C-alpha positions as CSV (number, residue, x, y, z in Angstrom):
1,M,3.8,-20.8,-15.2
2,H,4.7,-17.4,-14.6
3,Q,5.8,-15.1,-17.8
4,L,7.5,-11.8,-17.9
5,I,5.6,-9.8,-21.1
6,S,8.1,-7.2,-20.9
7,P,10.5,-5.8,-18.2
8,L,10.3,-2.6,-20.5
9,A,14.0,-1.4,-19.4
10,A,17.2,-3.3,-20.2
11,P,18.4,-5.6,-17.3
12,A,21.3,-4.1,-15.4
13,P,24.7,-5.6,-16.5
14,G,25.6,-8.8,-14.8
15,S,22.1,-9.0,-13.3
16,S,20.1,-12.4,-13.3
17,P,17.3,-12.7,-15.3
18,L,13.8,-12.3,-13.5
19,D,12.3,-15.1,-11.9
20,P,8.9,-14.3,-11.1
21,A,8.5,-16.9,-8.6
22,S,11.4,-15.7,-6.6
23,S,10.9,-13.4,-3.4
24,E,14.2,-12.2,-4.4
25,S,13.3,-11.4,-8.3
26,L,10.6,-9.8,-7.4
27,A,12.1,-7.3,-4.4
28,A,14.6,-6.2,-7.5
29,V,11.5,-5.3,-9.5
30,Y,9.6,-3.2,-6.9
31,A,12.4,-1.7,-5.2
32,Y,12.0,2.0,-3.9
33,P,14.0,4.3,-5.5
34,D,17.1,5.9,-3.9
35,Q,15.4,9.0,-2.8
36,V,14.0,6.8,0.5
37,N,17.5,6.6,1.3
38,H,17.6,10.8,1.9
39,G,14.5,11.3,3.9
40,R,12.1,11.9,0.8
41,P,9.2,10.0,0.9
42,W,7.9,7.5,-2.1
43,L,4.2,6.5,-2.0
44,R,2.9,3.4,-4.0
45,A,-0.6,2.0,-3.9
46,N,-0.9,-2.0,-4.3
47,M,-4.8,-2.6,-5.5
48,V,-6.3,-5.3,-7.6
49,A,-9.2,-5.3,-10.1
50,G,-11.1,-7.3,-12.1
51,L,-11.5,-6.7,-16.2
52,D,-14.7,-4.8,-15.7
53,G,-13.0,-2.4,-12.9
54,G,-14.1,-3.7,-9.9
55,A,-12.3,-3.6,-6.4
56,R,-14.2,-6.4,-4.9
57,L,-15.7,-9.2,-5.2
58,E,-18.7,-10.3,-2.5
59,G,-17.5,-7.1,-0.8
60,L,-13.9,-8.1,-0.8
61,S,-10.8,-7.8,-2.7
62,E,-10.0,-11.1,-1.5
63,G,-11.8,-13.0,-4.0
64,L,-9.9,-11.1,-6.7
65,S,-6.8,-12.2,-5.7
66,G,-4.8,-15.4,-6.4
67,D,-0.7,-17.2,-5.6
68,A,0.6,-14.7,-7.4
69,D,-1.2,-11.6,-6.1
70,K,-0.4,-12.7,-2.8
71,R,3.3,-13.3,-3.3
72,I,3.7,-9.6,-4.8
73,F,1.4,-8.1,-2.1
74,G,3.9,-10.2,0.4
75,V,7.1,-8.3,-1.2
76,L,5.7,-5.1,-1.6
77,R,4.8,-5.2,2.4
78,A,8.4,-6.3,3.1
79,L,9.7,-3.5,1.2
80,S,8.0,-0.9,2.8
81,D,8.4,0.9,6.3
82,V,4.5,1.7,6.7
83,V,1.6,0.5,5.2
84,L,-1.2,3.3,5.1
85,V,-4.9,1.8,5.0
86,G,-8.1,3.4,5.5
87,A,-10.1,2.3,8.7
88,Q,-13.1,1.0,6.5
89,T,-10.6,-1.7,4.4
90,V,-9.3,-2.4,8.3
91,R,-12.8,-3.2,9.3
92,A,-14.2,-5.1,6.0
93,E,-10.8,-7.1,5.5
94,G,-10.1,-7.8,8.9
95,Y,-6.7,-6.2,9.1
96,R,-3.9,-8.0,11.2
97,P,-0.2,-6.7,12.2
98,A,2.0,-7.0,9.3
99,R,4.1,-10.1,10.0
100,A,8.1,-10.2,9.5
101,R,9.3,-12.4,6.8
102,A,12.9,-14.7,7.4
103,E,13.7,-14.1,3.8
104,F,14.2,-10.1,4.0
105,A,15.2,-9.9,7.6
106,A,19.0,-9.1,6.8
107,A,17.7,-6.7,4.0
108,R,15.6,-4.9,6.2
109,Q,18.0,-4.9,9.2
110,A,20.7,-3.3,6.9
111,A,18.4,-0.8,5.7
112,G,17.5,0.3,9.3
113,Q,13.9,-1.0,9.2
114,A,11.8,-2.5,12.1
115,P,11.3,-6.6,11.3
116,A,8.1,-6.0,9.7
117,P,6.0,-2.5,8.5
118,V,4.0,-0.6,10.6
119,I,0.4,-0.6,9.9
120,A,-0.9,3.3,9.6
121,I,-4.5,3.4,9.9
122,V,-6.5,6.8,8.3
123,S,-9.6,7.4,10.5
124,R,-11.5,10.5,11.4
125,S,-14.2,9.1,13.5
126,L,-11.8,6.4,15.2
127,D,-14.5,3.8,15.0
128,L,-11.8,1.0,15.5
129,D,-12.1,-2.5,17.4
130,L,-9.0,-1.5,19.8
131,A,-9.3,-5.2,21.1
132,A,-8.3,-6.8,17.7
133,P,-4.8,-8.0,17.1
134,L,-3.9,-5.1,15.1
135,F,-4.1,-3.4,18.4
136,T,-3.1,-6.1,20.6
137,E,-0.7,-8.1,18.9
138,P,1.4,-5.8,16.7
139,L,5.2,-6.8,16.3
140,V,5.6,-3.0,15.8
141,R,3.1,-0.5,17.5
142,T,0.2,0.2,14.9
143,V,-0.6,4.0,14.3
144,V,-3.7,6.0,13.8
145,I,-3.8,9.0,11.7
146,T,-6.6,11.4,13.0
147,T,-7.8,15.0,12.7
148,E,-7.3,17.3,15.7
149,D,-10.7,17.8,16.4
150,A,-11.3,14.0,16.6
151,P,-13.4,13.2,20.0
152,A,-11.2,13.7,22.9
153,E,-12.4,10.3,24.5
154,A,-11.8,8.3,21.5
155,R,-8.6,9.8,21.3
156,A,-7.5,9.2,24.5
157,A,-8.3,5.1,24.5
158,V,-6.9,4.8,20.8
159,A,-3.7,6.4,22.4
160,A,-3.5,3.6,25.0
161,V,-3.3,1.1,22.3
162,A,-1.4,2.9,19.4
163,E,0.6,5.6,18.4
164,V,-2.0,8.8,17.2
165,I,-0.7,11.1,14.5
166,L,-3.2,14.4,14.3
167,A,-3.2,15.5,10.6
168,G,-5.7,18.6,9.9
169,E,-9.1,19.4,11.1
170,G,-12.7,18.1,9.9
171,S,-11.0,15.6,7.6
172,V,-7.5,14.0,7.7
173,D,-4.8,16.2,5.7
174,L,-3.3,13.3,4.1
175,A,-0.4,15.7,2.6
176,A,0.1,16.3,6.3
177,A,0.1,12.7,7.2
178,V,2.7,11.7,4.8
179,A,5.0,14.0,5.7
180,A,4.7,13.2,9.7
181,L,5.1,9.5,8.3
182,A,8.4,10.7,6.5
183,G,9.4,12.9,9.5
184,R,9.8,9.5,11.5
185,G,11.7,7.9,9.2
186,W,9.1,6.1,7.1
187,T,9.9,6.7,3.8
188,R,9.1,3.8,1.9
189,L,5.3,4.3,2.0
190,L,2.6,1.7,0.9
191,S,-1.2,2.2,0.5
192,E,-3.3,-0.3,0.4
193,G,-6.3,1.0,-0.1
194,G,-9.4,1.3,-0.1
195,P,-10.7,2.9,-2.9
196,R,-11.6,6.5,-1.3
197,L,-8.3,6.6,0.3
198,L,-6.5,5.7,-2.9
199,G,-8.6,8.3,-4.5
200,Q,-7.8,10.9,-1.9
201,L,-4.0,10.4,-2.2
202,A,-4.2,10.3,-6.0
203,A,-6.6,13.8,-6.2
204,G,-3.8,15.3,-3.8
205,G,-1.1,14.3,-5.7
206,L,0.7,12.0,-3.4
207,L,0.8,9.1,-5.7
208,D,4.0,8.3,-7.0
209,E,3.3,4.7,-8.0
210,L,0.6,2.4,-8.9
211,C,1.1,-1.5,-8.6
212,L,-2.5,-2.9,-10.3
213,S,-3.1,-6.7,-10.4
214,L,-5.5,-7.4,-13.1
215,A,-7.6,-10.5,-12.1
216,P,-9.2,-12.3,-15.3
217,L,-12.5,-12.0,-14.0
218,I,-15.7,-10.1,-15.0
219,T,-17.5,-9.4,-11.9
220,G,-20.5,-7.3,-12.5
221,G,-22.0,-5.7,-9.6
222,D,-21.7,-2.5,-8.2
223,A,-18.4,-2.7,-6.6
224,P,-16.2,0.4,-6.5
225,R,-13.5,1.0,-8.6
226,I,-9.9,1.3,-7.4
227,V,-10.1,5.3,-7.3
228,Q,-13.6,6.2,-5.9
229,G,-15.1,9.3,-4.6
230,A,-12.5,12.0,-4.9
231,Q,-12.7,14.4,-7.5
232,M,-9.7,14.4,-9.6
233,P,-8.3,18.3,-10.8
234,D,-7.2,16.7,-13.7
235,V,-6.3,13.4,-15.7
236,Q,-3.1,11.8,-14.0
237,R,-1.3,10.0,-16.8
238,M,0.9,6.9,-15.7
239,R,4.0,5.4,-17.4
240,L,3.9,1.7,-17.3
241,V,7.7,0.4,-16.3
242,S,7.1,-3.1,-15.6
243,L,4.3,-6.1,-16.7
244,I,4.3,-9.6,-15.4
245,E,1.7,-12.3,-16.4
246,Q,0.7,-15.3,-14.5
247,K,-2.1,-17.7,-15.2
248,G,-4.0,-15.0,-16.9
249,F,-3.3,-12.3,-14.0
250,L,-1.2,-9.1,-15.0
251,F,0.6,-7.3,-12.7
252,A,1.7,-3.8,-13.9
253,R,3.5,-1.5,-12.0
254,Y,2.8,2.6,-13.2
255,L,4.9,5.6,-12.0
256,R,3.8,9.4,-12.6
257,P,6.1,10.7,-15.4
258,Q,7.5,13.5,-13.3
259,A,8.4,10.8,-10.8
260,L,12.1,10.2,-10.4
């Protein structure tokens, strides 16, 4: 049974009660701020973790997921313009193209969005399976973000099946990448990790929002945390704005205090 523990804000006058089983209700809870309609990007991340902080079970995030987590995952994708993901996660999780969702078709069209979000892969090495459906069957052309000094032959091969964005030398400049995506009109950004990419986004001060699914599991092992690898210049405090419970899973939405 779904239960709202706390909306942490008074509902708008005349609004309907939250039904966490409804995609429409979840879309209202997770709506992007108005700034995205004025050319200013908003970057949220969606991650899942166990009670002991592990971001994977048996090497994949899938083992930590559940029905409600998958529903929220789908809603967050349906609201976004672009899904930003690291190449390692693409390889490990077997990423496929984002699909169009009939219940969001009218809203996306009204907002000037494509039928489905773009998948944007961050890859310095360009070690990607270009024969995978992500490149051969996307509803909207996949984007690959790499460095200006990436191998020319590999760049040419990727450019034949995807749009290539160059950002930085030696390593991908994520601030430049976000600006390039926003410059294409994709201001509703969603990152699905993995932990190293999320660490780099957080350390770079680019993360506006974290949507965290907490699974009622203690997994042990050596799985990474949801933020891994990057050295944070300072502790980043977040503000809880909504919390939903379903069968022991908690779905929290946090914003940076200075956001909005």
